[in-house]
N, C-alpha and C positions, 0 to 999 in steps of 0.2 A: 640532496634527499627531501627537503617537503618537494623539490621540483619534480621528485618521481611520483609522490604520491597525490599531488595536482593531475597528474598526467590519469595516475592511474583512475583517479575520481573520474575524470573527463570521459576515459574510456568506458569505464561500465556504467555513468551518463548515456552515453551514445549507444552502447548495448543496450543497455536496459529500454531504453526505447523503440527499438527497432521491435524487442520480444513486446513491450506492450503494444507497439501498433499492429502487429502479426500475429500474437503465439508463439508459441510452441511449433505447431505442426506448419501455419505460412512463412515464419520464419528461413532463411537460407544462408547458407554458407556465404554463397555471392553476397548478398546483404551483408552480412557480417563483415566480410572483408571489405565492402567497398567503408561502408561505416569504419572502423580501424586503421584504415588504408595498411591494411598488411595481404601479404598473398594470402590465398587458402592454405599453402604450405608455411607458410610460419602462422597461421592459426591454428593448424597442427603442431604445430613445433610446442608450442603455449598452453594448446588445449589438448591433449592428446586424442581422446572420445572423441573430438569435432564438438557440435550443436551441444550434448547434453552435459558436454565438463563448460560451456560457456554460457548453459542456461543456468549451473549450477552456480557460476562465477556468481553471476548476474544476481540468482538470488539470497546470497550470503551477502552481499554488499548488499540489496534492497534490504534484507532483514537487520541488518545491523543499521540499517536510514531507518527505519522501520521505529524498531526499539527505540533507539537515542532522544527519537522527535516525535513522536509520539507514545508509546509504552513507559516509556521511564519519566516521561513528563507527566503520564496521568497519576502515575504511583508515587509522584511526590509530595508528600505528608506535610512537608513544611507551606505547600501554597493552601487555600481554600480551594474545595472543590470546585466550585464555579468557575474559579478563575485555570484550574485545570485543563476543564471540559473544553472553555471562550477557546485555550492557546490550543487545543487538539485540532479546533474547529477553525481555528485560521493555518495551521499548519496543512489539514488532509484540501482545506478549497486552494493552496498554493499546487499542493502534491496533485491535486486532479486540475488545475487551473479552473476551476471555476467551473468545473464538470466537462472540460473540453478535452482532457486525457482520456483512454482508457483507463482499467486499472488493471495491474500488471498479475495480480493474486489472480484476477477473474482470466484474464489471457490467457493463461498459464494452464490455468485446472479444466481448461474442455478441452473435446477433442480428443485423439490416444497418448497426451501427455504420459512420458511416462510417470507410472506407481510413486518412484523415486521422489519425481518435481511436485508430484503431488503430496508429497508429505511434506517434503515445506513449506509448501502455500499453506498448506491446513495448519502447521507450526504456527505461524506464522498470524493466521486468523483466529484462530486462539490463543496467542499471547495477545493479540489486543483485545480478542471479548474477554479476556480474564480480568485485564485492567482496570478497563469498563466497567464488570462484575465489580470489583472491591471498588470502584470508584460508586457504582449506586450503592452500596451496604454502607458506605461514608457518610453518606447522606442520610442514609433513614430506611431506604427500602429491604425488606426482606429478602433472605436469600434466594426466595425463588422470582421476585418481585421483579431483583437485581439481574438475574439470570436472563428472565422474560425481555427486561427492557436492552441491556445491553444485547440480546441476538437483533431483537427488534433495531437497534441503531445502527447497527452493522448493514440488516437489508434494506433497511432506508439510503444507505452511502450507495451501495451497489445497486438498488433498484433505481436512485434517482440519475445514477452515471450511464443505465438504459434508458431509461425515459427521454432523458436531455437528447442523447443522441438520434433518439426514434423522433422526437418531435420536435428537432432542431429549438428550442426557443430554450437562448442562452443564460433564463435568470434563474431555472428549475432548480439546478442544483446548486444554486446559492440560495434560494428561498428556502429550498429544504432545512439546507442546516441553519438558515435565523431559525428558523421556525423549533427545528432540535434546540437550540440555546436557549429559546424563550422557554421551553418544558420543561429543561433542564433546571432553568433559575425558576419554577417554581413549583419541582421537588426541593428545593432547598433553599425556600420559602422566601424566594426574590420575588 
């Protein structure tokens, strides 16, 4: 039984990377077939609606990972806020390979992605935004300041990913996240 779960995780990670690299529009069933080792007919057997079913499965997997490794730890009031924020930065640095990998949420929200995909993507962004917002209020920010700070932080993450790809400066993402950590520690009085 555990082997099946590992295989499922590996499958979702592989599919995830295809969508992260090519977005919804740019991903083809041929690419998905190649990465899974399944014929197109087998893909349709497992995912009757084709690519839309596959991307929904990938987003469900991604959402669970985001909640488990980013959102829930941010909300864990048993740990100090600065530790939670620092741990989140470590997690997102690893997830984005220090800025070398695209953001799946961004890749899937562009172009002619189906509305239901945009809703799923938006739900995850909003959950992350809400967790950051709560963290900001916990360290003494006003409601408005926490909203602005959390929104700005996500803009910095996404914007830095774009800037790093455009400039090929491999330190951009890491430098930006290190700066965000210093700023948050100042907010915490450290």
